[in-house]
PyMOL Python script that loads the backbone (N, CA, C, O; Angstrom):
from pymol import cmd

cmd.read_pdbstr("""\
ATOM      1  N   MET A   1       0.842  -1.186   0.000  1.00  0.00           N
ATOM      2  CA  MET A   1       0.000   0.000   0.000  1.00  0.00           C
ATOM      3  C   MET A   1       0.883   1.243   0.000  1.00  0.00           C
ATOM      4  O   MET A   1       1.887   1.289   0.712  1.00  0.00           O
ATOM      5  N   ASP A   2       0.523   2.240  -0.782  1.00  0.00           N
ATOM      6  CA  ASP A   2       1.294   3.470  -0.900  1.00  0.00           C
ATOM      7  C   ASP A   2       0.845   4.460   0.171  1.00  0.00           C
ATOM      8  O   ASP A   2      -0.249   5.016   0.079  1.00  0.00           O
ATOM      9  N   ASP A   3       1.675   4.682   1.179  1.00  0.00           N
ATOM     10  CA  ASP A   3       1.324   5.583   2.278  1.00  0.00           C
ATOM     11  C   ASP A   3       1.435   7.053   1.901  1.00  0.00           C
ATOM     12  O   ASP A   3       1.089   7.915   2.709  1.00  0.00           O
ATOM     13  N   SER A   4       1.906   7.365   0.697  1.00  0.00           N
ATOM     14  CA  SER A   4       2.075   8.757   0.297  1.00  0.00           C
ATOM     15  C   SER A   4       0.866   9.304  -0.461  1.00  0.00           C
ATOM     16  O   SER A   4       0.898  10.443  -0.926  1.00  0.00           O
ATOM     17  N   ARG A   5      -0.193   8.517  -0.593  1.00  0.00           N
ATOM     18  CA  ARG A   5      -1.391   8.998  -1.292  1.00  0.00           C
ATOM     19  C   ARG A   5      -2.040  10.122  -0.504  1.00  0.00           C
ATOM     20  O   ARG A   5      -2.149  10.055   0.721  1.00  0.00           O
ATOM     21  N   MET A   6      -2.474  11.166  -1.223  1.00  0.00           N
ATOM     22  CA  MET A   6      -3.085  12.330  -0.591  1.00  0.00           C
ATOM     23  C   MET A   6      -4.470  12.572  -1.172  1.00  0.00           C
ATOM     24  O   MET A   6      -4.786  12.120  -2.272  1.00  0.00           O
ATOM     25  N   THR A   7      -5.285  13.289  -0.419  1.00  0.00           N
ATOM     26  CA  THR A   7      -6.564  13.787  -0.903  1.00  0.00           C
ATOM     27  C   THR A   7      -6.664  15.245  -0.479  1.00  0.00           C
ATOM     28  O   THR A   7      -5.921  15.694   0.393  1.00  0.00           O
ATOM     29  N   TYR A   8      -7.570  15.974  -1.086  1.00  0.00           N
ATOM     30  CA  TYR A   8      -7.781  17.373  -0.721  1.00  0.00           C
ATOM     31  C   TYR A   8      -9.203  17.540  -0.230  1.00  0.00           C
ATOM     32  O   TYR A   8     -10.137  16.964  -0.788  1.00  0.00           O
ATOM     33  N   VAL A   9      -9.362  18.343   0.831  1.00  0.00           N
ATOM     34  CA  VAL A   9     -10.673  18.592   1.417  1.00  0.00           C
ATOM     35  C   VAL A   9     -10.892  20.088   1.572  1.00  0.00           C
ATOM     36  O   VAL A   9      -9.946  20.876   1.567  1.00  0.00           O
ATOM     37  N   CYS A  10     -12.156  20.461   1.709  1.00  0.00           N
ATOM     38  CA  CYS A  10     -12.533  21.846   1.983  1.00  0.00           C
ATOM     39  C   CYS A  10     -12.110  22.190   3.409  1.00  0.00           C
ATOM     40  O   CYS A  10     -12.382  21.429   4.338  1.00  0.00           O
ATOM     41  N   ALA A  11     -11.455  23.317   3.585  1.00  0.00           N
ATOM     42  CA  ALA A  11     -11.011  23.739   4.913  1.00  0.00           C
ATOM     43  C   ALA A  11     -12.190  24.055   5.833  1.00  0.00           C
ATOM     44  O   ALA A  11     -12.043  23.994   7.054  1.00  0.00           O
ATOM     45  N   ALA A  12     -13.350  24.391   5.279  1.00  0.00           N
ATOM     46  CA  ALA A  12     -14.506  24.756   6.094  1.00  0.00           C
ATOM     47  C   ALA A  12     -15.339  23.556   6.534  1.00  0.00           C
ATOM     48  O   ALA A  12     -15.800  23.509   7.675  1.00  0.00           O
ATOM     49  N   CYS A  13     -15.541  22.568   5.624  1.00  0.00           N
ATOM     50  CA  CYS A  13     -16.476  21.483   5.960  1.00  0.00           C
ATOM     51  C   CYS A  13     -15.881  20.078   5.844  1.00  0.00           C
ATOM     52  O   CYS A  13     -16.580  19.101   6.112  1.00  0.00           O
ATOM     53  N   ASP A  14     -14.634  19.954   5.460  1.00  0.00           N
ATOM     54  CA  ASP A  14     -13.916  18.671   5.355  1.00  0.00           C
ATOM     55  C   ASP A  14     -14.398  17.732   4.250  1.00  0.00           C
ATOM     56  O   ASP A  14     -13.973  16.577   4.216  1.00  0.00           O
ATOM     57  N   THR A  15     -15.257  18.180   3.359  1.00  0.00           N
ATOM     58  CA  THR A  15     -15.682  17.309   2.261  1.00  0.00           C
ATOM     59  C   THR A  15     -14.587  17.207   1.197  1.00  0.00           C
ATOM     60  O   THR A  15     -13.749  18.098   1.061  1.00  0.00           O
ATOM     61  N   THR A  16     -14.612  16.119   0.457  1.00  0.00           N
ATOM     62  CA  THR A  16     -13.692  15.972  -0.676  1.00  0.00           C
ATOM     63  C   THR A  16     -14.343  16.445  -1.978  1.00  0.00           C
ATOM     64  O   THR A  16     -13.745  16.313  -3.046  1.00  0.00           O
ATOM     65  N   ALA A  17     -15.542  16.986  -1.907  1.00  0.00           N
ATOM     66  CA  ALA A  17     -16.256  17.478  -3.097  1.00  0.00           C
ATOM     67  C   ALA A  17     -15.744  18.868  -3.463  1.00  0.00           C
ATOM     68  O   ALA A  17     -16.478  19.855  -3.394  1.00  0.00           O
ATOM     69  N   VAL A  18     -14.483  18.925  -3.849  1.00  0.00           N
ATOM     70  CA  VAL A  18     -13.844  20.194  -4.182  1.00  0.00           C
ATOM     71  C   VAL A  18     -13.287  20.145  -5.603  1.00  0.00           C
ATOM     72  O   VAL A  18     -12.924  19.082  -6.105  1.00  0.00           O
ATOM     73  N   VAL A  19     -13.226  21.304  -6.235  1.00  0.00           N
ATOM     74  CA  VAL A  19     -12.680  21.422  -7.586  1.00  0.00           C
ATOM     75  C   VAL A  19     -11.756  22.630  -7.639  1.00  0.00           C
ATOM     76  O   VAL A  19     -11.839  23.537  -6.810  1.00  0.00           O
ATOM     77  N   ARG A  20     -10.865  22.619  -8.645  1.00  0.00           N
ATOM     78  CA  ARG A  20      -9.973  23.757  -8.876  1.00  0.00           C
ATOM     79  C   ARG A  20     -10.148  24.248 -10.295  1.00  0.00           C
ATOM     80  O   ARG A  20     -10.503  23.493 -11.200  1.00  0.00           O
ATOM     81  N   GLU A  21      -9.891  25.526 -10.464  1.00  0.00           N
ATOM     82  CA  GLU A  21      -9.958  26.128 -11.792  1.00  0.00           C
ATOM     83  C   GLU A  21      -8.705  25.763 -12.579  1.00  0.00           C
ATOM     84  O   GLU A  21      -7.598  25.765 -12.041  1.00  0.00           O
ATOM     85  N   ALA A  22      -8.893  25.451 -13.859  1.00  0.00           N
ATOM     86  CA  ALA A  22      -7.756  25.050 -14.695  1.00  0.00           C
ATOM     87  C   ALA A  22      -8.055  25.342 -16.161  1.00  0.00           C
ATOM     88  O   ALA A  22      -9.202  25.558 -16.553  1.00  0.00           O
ATOM     89  N   TRP A  23      -6.986  25.342 -16.962  1.00  0.00           N
ATOM     90  CA  TRP A  23      -7.112  25.410 -18.417  1.00  0.00           C
ATOM     91  C   TRP A  23      -6.714  24.074 -18.992  1.00  0.00           C
ATOM     92  O   TRP A  23      -5.748  23.455 -18.545  1.00  0.00           O
ATOM     93  N   ALA A  24      -7.455  23.633 -19.977  1.00  0.00           N
ATOM     94  CA  ALA A  24      -7.093  22.421 -20.709  1.00  0.00           C
ATOM     95  C   ALA A  24      -6.938  22.786 -22.181  1.00  0.00           C
ATOM     96  O   ALA A  24      -7.655  23.643 -22.698  1.00  0.00           O
ATOM     97  N   ALA A  25      -6.004  22.133 -22.842  1.00  0.00           N
ATOM     98  CA  ALA A  25      -5.760  22.375 -24.263  1.00  0.00           C
ATOM     99  C   ALA A  25      -5.954  21.073 -25.033  1.00  0.00           C
ATOM    100  O   ALA A  25      -5.588  19.999 -24.556  1.00  0.00           O
ATOM    101  N   TRP A  26      -6.530  21.180 -26.221  1.00  0.00           N
ATOM    102  CA  TRP A  26      -6.746  20.004 -27.058  1.00  0.00           C
ATOM    103  C   TRP A  26      -5.431  19.588 -27.692  1.00  0.00           C
ATOM    104  O   TRP A  26      -4.749  20.404 -28.312  1.00  0.00           O
ATOM    105  N   ASP A  27      -5.073  18.313 -27.537  1.00  0.00           N
ATOM    106  CA  ASP A  27      -3.853  17.755 -28.119  1.00  0.00           C
ATOM    107  C   ASP A  27      -4.259  16.948 -29.353  1.00  0.00           C
ATOM    108  O   ASP A  27      -4.850  15.875 -29.234  1.00  0.00           O
ATOM    109  N   VAL A  28      -3.940  17.468 -30.527  1.00  0.00           N
ATOM    110  CA  VAL A  28      -4.329  16.820 -31.783  1.00  0.00           C
ATOM    111  C   VAL A  28      -3.695  15.439 -31.902  1.00  0.00           C
ATOM    112  O   VAL A  28      -4.344  14.502 -32.365  1.00  0.00           O
ATOM    113  N   ALA A  29      -2.446  15.302 -31.493  1.00  0.00           N
ATOM    114  CA  ALA A  29      -1.728  14.028 -31.634  1.00  0.00           C
ATOM    115  C   ALA A  29      -2.364  12.904 -30.820  1.00  0.00           C
ATOM    116  O   ALA A  29      -2.481  11.781 -31.309  1.00  0.00           O
ATOM    117  N   THR A  30      -2.774  13.192 -29.587  1.00  0.00           N
ATOM    118  CA  THR A  30      -3.355  12.151 -28.726  1.00  0.00           C
ATOM    119  C   THR A  30      -4.877  12.119 -28.769  1.00  0.00           C
ATOM    120  O   THR A  30      -5.500  11.183 -28.268  1.00  0.00           O
ATOM    121  N   GLN A  31      -5.482  13.165 -29.381  1.00  0.00           N
ATOM    122  CA  GLN A  31      -6.936  13.289 -29.453  1.00  0.00           C
ATOM    123  C   GLN A  31      -7.560  13.293 -28.060  1.00  0.00           C
ATOM    124  O   GLN A  31      -8.566  12.629 -27.810  1.00  0.00           O
ATOM    125  N   ALA A  32      -6.941  14.054 -27.163  1.00  0.00           N
ATOM    126  CA  ALA A  32      -7.434  14.150 -25.787  1.00  0.00           C
ATOM    127  C   ALA A  32      -7.136  15.541 -25.235  1.00  0.00           C
ATOM    128  O   ALA A  32      -6.254  16.244 -25.728  1.00  0.00           O
ATOM    129  N   TRP A  33      -7.885  15.923 -24.206  1.00  0.00           N
ATOM    130  CA  TRP A  33      -7.611  17.176 -23.515  1.00  0.00           C
ATOM    131  C   TRP A  33      -6.403  16.987 -22.610  1.00  0.00           C
ATOM    132  O   TRP A  33      -6.277  15.960 -21.943  1.00  0.00           O
ATOM    133  N   ARG A  34      -5.525  17.966 -22.585  1.00  0.00           N
ATOM    134  CA  ARG A  34      -4.306  17.943 -21.777  1.00  0.00           C
ATOM    135  C   ARG A  34      -4.360  19.134 -20.816  1.00  0.00           C
ATOM    136  O   ARG A  34      -4.583  20.268 -21.240  1.00  0.00           O
ATOM    137  N   LEU A  35      -4.155  18.873 -19.528  1.00  0.00           N
ATOM    138  CA  LEU A  35      -4.150  19.939 -18.538  1.00  0.00           C
ATOM    139  C   LEU A  35      -2.949  20.832 -18.781  1.00  0.00           C
ATOM    140  O   LEU A  35      -1.807  20.372 -18.778  1.00  0.00           O
ATOM    141  N   GLU A  36      -3.217  22.117 -18.992  1.00  0.00           N
ATOM    142  CA  GLU A  36      -2.156  23.050 -19.340  1.00  0.00           C
ATOM    143  C   GLU A  36      -1.777  23.967 -18.182  1.00  0.00           C
ATOM    144  O   GLU A  36      -0.601  24.279 -17.999  1.00  0.00           O
ATOM    145  N   GLU A  37      -2.752  24.396 -17.407  1.00  0.00           N
ATOM    146  CA  GLU A  37      -2.490  25.336 -16.319  1.00  0.00           C
ATOM    147  C   GLU A  37      -3.474  25.072 -15.190  1.00  0.00           C
ATOM    148  O   GLU A  37      -4.663  24.867 -15.436  1.00  0.00           O
ATOM    149  N   LEU A  38      -2.989  25.075 -13.957  1.00  0.00           N
ATOM    150  CA  LEU A  38      -3.816  24.870 -12.770  1.00  0.00           C
ATOM    151  C   LEU A  38      -3.736  26.134 -11.930  1.00  0.00           C
ATOM    152  O   LEU A  38      -2.643  26.597 -11.605  1.00  0.00           O
ATOM    153  N   PHE A  39      -4.889  26.697 -11.574  1.00  0.00           N
ATOM    154  CA  PHE A  39      -4.938  27.959 -10.842  1.00  0.00           C
ATOM    155  C   PHE A  39      -5.240  27.739  -9.360  1.00  0.00           C
ATOM    156  O   PHE A  39      -5.633  26.645  -8.955  1.00  0.00           O
ATOM    157  N   ASP A  40      -5.056  28.770  -8.570  1.00  0.00           N
ATOM    158  CA  ASP A  40      -5.245  28.689  -7.123  1.00  0.00           C
ATOM    159  C   ASP A  40      -6.713  28.642  -6.699  1.00  0.00           C
ATOM    160  O   ASP A  40      -7.016  28.150  -5.612  1.00  0.00           O
ATOM    161  N   PHE A  41      -7.634  29.145  -7.533  1.00  0.00           N
ATOM    162  CA  PHE A  41      -9.041  29.199  -7.165  1.00  0.00           C
ATOM    163  C   PHE A  41      -9.587  27.795  -6.904  1.00  0.00           C
ATOM    164  O   PHE A  41      -9.492  26.916  -7.761  1.00  0.00           O
ATOM    165  N   ALA A  42     -10.155  27.593  -5.724  1.00  0.00           N
ATOM    166  CA  ALA A  42     -10.770  26.313  -5.356  1.00  0.00           C
ATOM    167  C   ALA A  42     -12.210  26.577  -4.926  1.00  0.00           C
ATOM    168  O   ALA A  42     -12.511  27.614  -4.335  1.00  0.00           O
ATOM    169  N   PHE A  43     -13.087  25.635  -5.228  1.00  0.00           N
ATOM    170  CA  PHE A  43     -14.506  25.775  -4.942  1.00  0.00           C
ATOM    171  C   PHE A  43     -15.013  24.508  -4.269  1.00  0.00           C
ATOM    172  O   PHE A  43     -14.684  23.398  -4.687  1.00  0.00           O
ATOM    173  N   CYS A  44     -15.822  24.682  -3.218  1.00  0.00           N
ATOM    174  CA  CYS A  44     -16.427  23.544  -2.521  1.00  0.00           C
ATOM    175  C   CYS A  44     -17.842  23.337  -3.055  1.00  0.00           C
ATOM    176  O   CYS A  44     -18.665  24.252  -3.020  1.00  0.00           O
ATOM    177  N   GLN A  45     -18.118  22.143  -3.544  1.00  0.00           N
ATOM    178  CA  GLN A  45     -19.435  21.841  -4.091  1.00  0.00           C
ATOM    179  C   GLN A  45     -20.465  21.570  -3.001  1.00  0.00           C
ATOM    180  O   GLN A  45     -21.659  21.500  -3.291  1.00  0.00           O
ATOM    181  N   GLN A  46     -20.030  21.416  -1.761  1.00  0.00           N
ATOM    182  CA  GLN A  46     -20.970  21.239  -0.646  1.00  0.00           C
ATOM    183  C   GLN A  46     -21.314  22.588  -0.017  1.00  0.00           C
ATOM    184  O   GLN A  46     -22.484  22.860   0.253  1.00  0.00           O
ATOM    185  N   CYS A  47     -20.316  23.430   0.217  1.00  0.00           N
ATOM    186  CA  CYS A  47     -20.541  24.767   0.787  1.00  0.00           C
ATOM    187  C   CYS A  47     -21.080  25.745  -0.264  1.00  0.00           C
ATOM    188  O   CYS A  47     -21.680  26.763   0.081  1.00  0.00           O
ATOM    189  N   HIS A  48     -20.865  25.434  -1.534  1.00  0.00           N
ATOM    190  CA  HIS A  48     -21.244  26.295  -2.659  1.00  0.00           C
ATOM    191  C   HIS A  48     -20.558  27.652  -2.580  1.00  0.00           C
ATOM    192  O   HIS A  48     -21.181  28.697  -2.769  1.00  0.00           O
ATOM    193  N   ARG A  49     -19.246  27.609  -2.294  1.00  0.00           N
ATOM    194  CA  ARG A  49     -18.475  28.853  -2.240  1.00  0.00           C
ATOM    195  C   ARG A  49     -16.989  28.560  -2.417  1.00  0.00           C
ATOM    196  O   ARG A  49     -16.548  27.411  -2.391  1.00  0.00           O
ATOM    197  N   ARG A  50     -16.237  29.639  -2.596  1.00  0.00           N
ATOM    198  CA  ARG A  50     -14.788  29.525  -2.695  1.00  0.00           C
ATOM    199  C   ARG A  50     -14.246  28.974  -1.379  1.00  0.00           C
ATOM    200  O   ARG A  50     -14.797  29.243  -0.312  1.00  0.00           O
ATOM    201  N   THR A  51     -13.170  28.209  -1.462  1.00  0.00           N
ATOM    202  CA  THR A  51     -12.610  27.613  -0.256  1.00  0.00           C
ATOM    203  C   THR A  51     -11.093  27.564  -0.321  1.00  0.00           C
ATOM    204  O   THR A  51     -10.485  27.860  -1.350  1.00  0.00           O
ATOM    205  N   ARG A  52     -10.510  27.190   0.778  1.00  0.00           N
ATOM    206  CA  ARG A  52      -9.076  26.897   0.855  1.00  0.00           C
ATOM    207  C   ARG A  52      -8.972  25.384   0.983  1.00  0.00           C
ATOM    208  O   ARG A  52      -9.665  24.771   1.795  1.00  0.00           O
ATOM    209  N   LEU A  53      -8.103  24.788   0.177  1.00  0.00           N
ATOM    210  CA  LEU A  53      -7.946  23.336   0.209  1.00  0.00           C
ATOM    211  C   LEU A  53      -6.917  22.927   1.251  1.00  0.00           C
ATOM    212  O   LEU A  53      -5.918  23.616   1.458  1.00  0.00           O
ATOM    213  N   GLU A  54      -7.171  21.804   1.902  1.00  0.00           N
ATOM    214  CA  GLU A  54      -6.213  21.219   2.839  1.00  0.00           C
ATOM    215  C   GLU A  54      -5.860  19.820   2.361  1.00  0.00           C
ATOM    216  O   GLU A  54      -6.745  19.021   2.054  1.00  0.00           O
ATOM    217  N   ALA A  55      -4.578  19.527   2.299  1.00  0.00           N
ATOM    218  CA  ALA A  55      -4.109  18.194   1.905  1.00  0.00           C
ATOM    219  C   ALA A  55      -4.156  17.278   3.116  1.00  0.00           C
ATOM    220  O   ALA A  55      -3.746  17.653   4.215  1.00  0.00           O
ATOM    221  N   ARG A  56      -4.661  16.076   2.898  1.00  0.00           N
ATOM    222  CA  ARG A  56      -4.745  15.076   3.963  1.00  0.00           C
ATOM    223  C   ARG A  56      -4.277  13.733   3.419  1.00  0.00           C
ATOM    224  O   ARG A  56      -4.382  13.487   2.217  1.00  0.00           O
ATOM    225  N   PRO A  57      -3.764  12.862   4.279  1.00  0.00           N
ATOM    226  CA  PRO A  57      -3.435  11.505   3.826  1.00  0.00           C
ATOM    227  C   PRO A  57      -4.718  10.798   3.369  1.00  0.00           C
ATOM    228  O   PRO A  57      -5.746  10.887   4.040  1.00  0.00           O
ATOM    229  N   ALA A  58      -4.660  10.112   2.254  1.00  0.00           N
ATOM    230  CA  ALA A  58      -5.823   9.382   1.737  1.00  0.00           C
ATOM    231  C   ALA A  58      -6.026   8.110   2.549  1.00  0.00           C
ATOM    232  O   ALA A  58      -5.062   7.446   2.930  1.00  0.00           O
ATOM    233  N   THR A  59      -7.275   7.781   2.808  1.00  0.00           N
ATOM    234  CA  THR A  59      -7.601   6.553   3.531  1.00  0.00           C
ATOM    235  C   THR A  59      -8.416   5.651   2.626  1.00  0.00           C
ATOM    236  O   THR A  59      -9.099   6.118   1.715  1.00  0.00           O
ATOM    237  N   GLY A  60      -8.340   4.371   2.883  1.00  0.00           N
ATOM    238  CA  GLY A  60      -9.157   3.423   2.137  1.00  0.00           C
ATOM    239  C   GLY A  60      -8.562   2.900   0.887  1.00  0.00           C
ATOM    240  O   GLY A  60      -9.185   2.095   0.196  1.00  0.00           O
TER     241      GLY A  60
END
""", "prot")
cmd.dss("prot")
cmd.show_as("cartoon", "prot")
cmd.util.cbc("prot")
cmd.orient("prot")
């Protein structure tokens, strides 16, 4: 088991239902979207507002 696995949670409510803003670019060669840029903005889908993410060890 890999003990270095992490998850991210909302700092306000501890849910893992969080997302971050990012840009994706279409890669013609692979015919898939490629993550190009990841931004600091994080949003909690449970609180329905901007949040600060906290990294936690993944369980399970």
